N, C-alpha and C positions, 0 to 999 in steps of 0.2 A: 238221281237220289240217293246221298249214299245210305250204311244200312244203320239202325238204331245203334245206340252205343251203352254201355253199361253202365252205372255208377262203379266207384271201389266198396262200397258199403254193401252190407248183405242185406238190407231192411227195406222197405218198403217205401222208407220216409226220404229214402237217398236216389227214387227216381230209378231208372234202369232198365230192364227186362231183355230184350229178344227173344229171336224164334228157336227152335228146335233143340237140340241137345246141349251146344255152347250158352246157353243162359241157361236152363236147368243146372247143367253142371256149374256154373259159377255161383249162383244164388246157393246152392247145396256148399260148393267150399265155402262162403265168405260165413255161412251162418257154422259151420263147423269152427271156422276159424274163431270166429269172433266168441266160442265159446272155448276154444283152447285161449284166448288172449284172456279172459275173465280168471281162469282157473291159473293161469300165470300171475296176474295182479293178487289173488289170495297168498300165493307164494310169498309173493312178495312184502306182502301185509305178515307173516309169518316172520319175516328178517325182521322186519320193523318192530314187530313184539321181543324176539330176542334182543334187542340190541337197546330196548325201553324200558322195559317193566315185566319183563317172562322172569319167573323165579331163577333164580342162579340153581336151586336142584333140577329145574326142568331140562336142562340141557339134552340129558343123553334121549330122555322122551322126543323133544324137539328133533332131534337128530333123526329119529325115524320117519316122523312126520315127515319131514322134509326129503328125506328119501322117499317115503312112499307116493308124495305127491309129484315128483321128479318122474319116478317111474310113468305116473298117469301120462303126465305131459310130453315125456317123450314117446310113449305110445300112440298119445294123438298125432305128435310131429313127424313119425315115419308110418301113419296108417295109410297102408296102401290104395287106399281109396282117394288119398291125395293127389298121386300119381296120376289114378284113373282119371280123376276130376282133369288137372291139368291136361291131359292129350286129349281132352272134350273142346275145351275153350278155346274159341276163337280171340285172340288178342286184338284182330282190328276191328271186332263189335267192341270194344274197351274204349271209354276214356283216358286220359291223361293217369288219374288217379286208379282208374282200374288195374291198368297195364304196369303201372307202380307196385298195386300191391300184389297183383301177378308176380313180378320179379321177385321180390322180398318172400313172398309162399315159395317159391320152386328153390330160392337160393338157401331158404330154413332146411327144408326138407330134407333137399341133396346133402345137407352140411348133416342134418340128425340121423339120417339113415346111414350114415357112414360109420356113426358110434353104437354101436351095441347097448340096448338099454342095459343090462346088467353095468357098464360100465358108469353111466349115465348116471344110477342111480348110486351107487358106490361112491361116485366123484362127489353126490349132493349129501351122502351122509358123512364121508369122511372131512368134507369142508366146514360143515355144520359144528361137529363135535372139536375139528379144527380149531376154528374160532376162538373158544372157550379156553382150548388148552394153551393159545396162544396168548390168550389175555392173562392167565394166571401167571406162566412163564413171564409175561413180561414185568407182572406187579413184583415176582421173587428174582429177578435181574437174573435167571436161568434159562441160557439160552441151550443149554443141553436136555432142559427139559422138554422143549419144544422139538428138537432136529428128527426123533425119529417119525413125530406126526409131518412136519413137513417132508421129510425124507418120502414117506407115504402119499402126500399129496404131488410135489416133482413128478412120482413114478406114475401115478394117474394122470395128471397131467402130458408126460410125454405120450403114453398110451393113449390119449385122446388125442393129441396132435398127430400121431402117425398114423393114426384110422382117417385122420382129416388132409391130412399131407399129401397121400396118393403119392411117396416118392420125393416130394417138394420138402423145401425146409419146416422144421418144424415149428421153429417161432414165428413164421409168418402165417401159417396156418392157425394159430392160438391170437395174433394179432388181429387176422381177420375178424374176429367176433366183436370186437370193437370198433375198429377202424376199416370197414371193409372196402378194398381196394389197394389200402395199404400195403408198402410192403420194408421189412428193417433195412436193405439196402437205399430204398429211397428216404427216409427217416436218417440213417448212419449222412446222406448226403446234406441234410439239413442243420444236423447236429453238427456237422465238421463245420459248415457256415457260423454255428452258434456261438461254441465255445470258444473261441480264440477272443472274441469281440465281448462275450460275457465276461471273460477273464480278465481282457485288459480295464474294462470300465470298473473292474471289481476291484482292482490295483490303486487305479488313479482316484477313487472315488474314499477307499480307505488310507490313501495318503495323502487327502488334502488336509487342510488347515482348520476347514471350518466343517465340525463333528456335531451332529443335533444332538441332544440331550435324551435318552430314553425317558420315557414314563414311569415312574413311580409313583407307589403311596397305594393306599386299601381302596378297593372299591366294590360297594355292597350288592353281594351276588343278585339279589333278588332288584335292584333298579338296574343289573347289568340286563336281566333279561325282560325289564318291562321296555327298555329301551331298545333290546331286540327286538321286539314283536315292533317295535314304532318302525323301525330301519326296513322290516319284512315289507310292512305297510306299503313305505315312503317310494320300495321297491317295485310295488305292485304285487305281491303276494296276495291270493287269494284266498282268507281264512275261511268265508264258507266251504271250502273245496281245500281245508289242510290245516295244520297246525304244528307247533312247534314243541317239540319235547328236548331233555337233555340226552346227551348220549357219551362215551369216550370219546369217540369218533365219530364228527358232525358226518351226515349224509342226507341224502335227499330219496324219499320212496314211493313208487306211484307214479301213474300218469292219470290225466283225464281229468273227472271229479273226485278224485281222493289223493292227492300229492302231499305228503307230509315232509317236515324236514326236521332234524336235529341238530343243535349247538352244545355250547358247552362254557361253563364259565369257572375263573380263576380270580379271586380276590386282588390278586395284583399284576392281573394283564386284561385289561377289559375290552383292550383290541383283539384278543382270540375269541370273545363271543362275540363284537358285533359284526369283526371281519368273515368270522366262520358264518355266523346268519344270513349275512348279504350275500356269500357264496354260493352256500346251500339254494337261495332264492332263486340267482341266477338258472341252477339245476331245475326249479319246482315253477319256474313262470316259463321254461321253456316250454314243460309238459302241461301246465295247465293254459298256454295260449295256444295251442295245437287246435287244430278246424277241428269243432266238434263233429262234422259231421265222418271224421277219421276216427270217432272213436270205436275203443276195444275190434279197430282192423290193425294189418300190419303196420299202416301209415299212422297209428294213433300215438306214436313214440319218438324219441328225439334219434336222429338216423344214424347216430354215431356217438362216441365219447369225446373223441376230438371235439365235432361241434358243440355236443353239450359241454364243453368246458370251456368252451371260446365263449358260451353265456355266463357261466360262474365265473370267470375270468376278467372279462368285460363289465361287468357288473360289481366285482370287489376291486378290483385298481385301476382299470381307466375311469370310470365312472365314481366310486366308494373313496380310494383314496386320493382324488382330485384335488387341488387346491380350492376350488371352490365349496365343492361338497365337505371337505374337512372343516371349512370354515363355520358350516350350518351343525354339523355337528361337535365342534366346539362348544358352541350356542348350548346346544341342547344337553349336552356332558355337564356344561355351570350350573342348570338349572336342576340335574338329578342328583349329581356329587357336590355341589360347591365348586368353590376355589380348588381344583386340584393339582396345580400344579404349573403348566404351560402357563406364559405371560401372557401372550395372544394368539390369535387363530395361526398366524406365520410361525410361529416356534410348536405348534400342534400338529401343523401342517409336517414340518420337518420331522417331529417326532414320530408320526405315522407312519413316514416313508425312510426311516433311519435304517442304512445301510449297515450292516452288522455280521458276520458269521456266526452261524450258529448249526446246532445238531439236528433241529426239528425241521423235517421238510414243510409241515404246514404252518408252522411259526414266521421262515424265510422270508425276506424283501422279495423284489420284483427281482433283483438284479441277483438273488444268491439262487433261488427258486429253483431255475431249471439247470443248474450244475448239480441242486441233489436229484431230477429226473436222470440227467445221463449218466449218473452212475447208475443208478438201479435199472435202467435200460440194458447199461451195457451187464452188469450182475447177473441178471433174469435169464438173458440169453444163454450166455453159459452157463446156469442151473440147467436152463431146458436141454442145451448143447449136449452135454453130460461133462464140459470142461470143466466146469466148479463142482466137487463133490458136496451135499449140504453140511457138511462136517468140516467143511473150508471155508463156509460163508462169515463168518465173523471175522477172520484175520483179513478174507481180501475186503470185504467191506471196510475195517479201519483202516487196512494201508492205502485203499483209493482215498480214504477221506481225508486222509493225512495230505496226500497229493492235493487233492482239489482243493481242499481248505484250510490247509496249515492247521489244523487242530486233529490233536489224538481224543479218541472217543472213552470217555470215560466209563461207560456204563451200556448194558444192552439193550434197555430200553432208549437210550440216545443211538444210538447205532443198529444193528439188522433187525432189533424187536419192535420198532417204532409204529411200523407201518401195521396195519390188519391185511394187506391185499392178497400176499403170498398165503396166508392160512386158508384164506377160501377160495384160494386157486386160480384167481386172478391175474394170469401171465400173460401179459401182451396188453395189461390195460395201460402201465406207469408212463409209457411216452406220449400216451395221448394226453397226458398234463400238457406238456409241451409243447405237443400239436397246437391242442386248443389257446394256448398263449399266445402262437404263431397266429393262428384265425382270429383271435381277437384283435391282435396289432393290424389287420388287414379291414373287420368291421370298424374299428376305431378310427381310422383313418375316412373311412366313406360316411360314417354316422356323423363325425366332425365337420364336412362337406353340406350332410343334407339339412345339420341345423346349425347354423353360424354363432348361437345365437346361445348354445349351451352352456358356458360358464355359467351367464346371470341366471340360469334356470335352475342348475343344479347348485349354486351359491343361498337359493332359497328353499335348497332341501326338495326340489322337485324335478324326478328323473322322468315324467312323466310321456315327454318329448323324445327321449334315450330311448325308454322301454319299450315307446309306441313303437319308433322305428326300426326297434330289432323283433316285434312280435310280428309287422307288415311285411319286413322284407325275410326274416328267415324263419323265427318260430311257427307260424301260423303252417307253415306246409308240414312240418312235422318229419315224416319217412318218407315223403313223396320224391326226391332228388337224391342220387349219391352224394356221398360230404363235400366231396371236392367241390363237385356240379352247384353244390346249396351254397356255398360258401362264397363260389363265384357269382352265382347269379345276386347273391344280396351286397358285394361290393365292386363287381361289374370288371372283375379282374383276377385272375389266377391265384392263389394264394403264394404268398412268398414270404420269408423270415423279413426282409427287407424293411417292413412297417413297424416290426416290434420292436427292432434294434432301435429305428429312427428313434420312434417312440422315449424309450430307456434313454439313449443319451440324450434328449433334449432333455424330459423331465428331471434326470439325476445331474447333468450336466448344470443346468441351473439351481439346482436345489444346494449343490454343492460349491457352487461358485466354480463354474467352469471346469 
């Protein structure tokens, strides 16, 4: 007779039990962890508030608030009792979810105990202030106004990386926060396979005789927001446990029962609003669809940023920019805005997917997008290694952009000031965008095999079979398995860049006439 197995959760509703010290230690650890997870959600809500409704003059106080809360969280994540509980718990008495929770708690404990509490609080304080300084410098087109702050952020992140790396690679130590188990070397191999194929495809498309027309005109912003909310619902976003607000940089925040998203509007670019919304819904749906038994536990959030990005990118691109779904969107836009230009659904599909070089990553087409990421990956590795001083970043950015895109950067907001990530210390985050595209390519291949009438459904604006397949095969598991194992289990094969490249070649080859 086997020993009774405890569940991953720390409350009686989840079942569990076990005798002696192991069972009691497990219950105490999971109860403690649940409170830590709840406090982390509060910290996230402060960030959402800062980006949406916080008065501009409150930035300095908010930085102190964030720093104080981070100090509390760091103290909890490094509490010596966690180590004592971990020592007492017998993993053999746990089910799969229980063992996975234990693995994630141990990983978090070991990482956080390497970082001194004052350093963690200082990083939180400085990056909270840095975001506002970045926004002001971006608006003023003045990198020099942001450079001293970015130097401080880079120095702090290098200090953190050194504490985490134990003599190893600094960048790998930071990358592990966003994609556990991944290394810069493995990403280099993948990116080396992507770059030449992407460059060759871009050159072929830009030189094609058939060139889709861009969308022009003015589109009522209230109408954009109304249609954005409709699109969010169409992709399964649960408004009973979420909301949409506007922000400079669209994002998703929260997990479990409170998952919020933001979008942005521009009178002359409704695609920015619609596809930013669909993208963030992909992130939010992942969080909303995780098994409720994992709520406020280590398993109750997305397993990595690469897997997270796979959800936002497959929602936005393979589904939202597909020929059948754009036909549905074309009809809804005509109902909302009248005759807005494209002659028919096919011309609209071509306009949505038009390949054109541009400065802004978030506005890039599917062919150019990953080239933006590969550039940032190389630049931020150089910043963290110390090979690229912050003062030289604008020149390095502009040189690399000219080489990769054949364009001269005209102003900082179109160059190294366009992204918020470095201001808030997210070094190691950028490559997960391309990794997410690679994962999305694998998932889409498996999804099409599982749902043979997918195009007919998308043509009716019905994403339920697609989003349902993603929910059942990936989203509901949350952090149960490591990132690559999560993708492999959903797809039935190890992740590879090949499906993404095949998808891009097929889609854009047909669109541009071979």
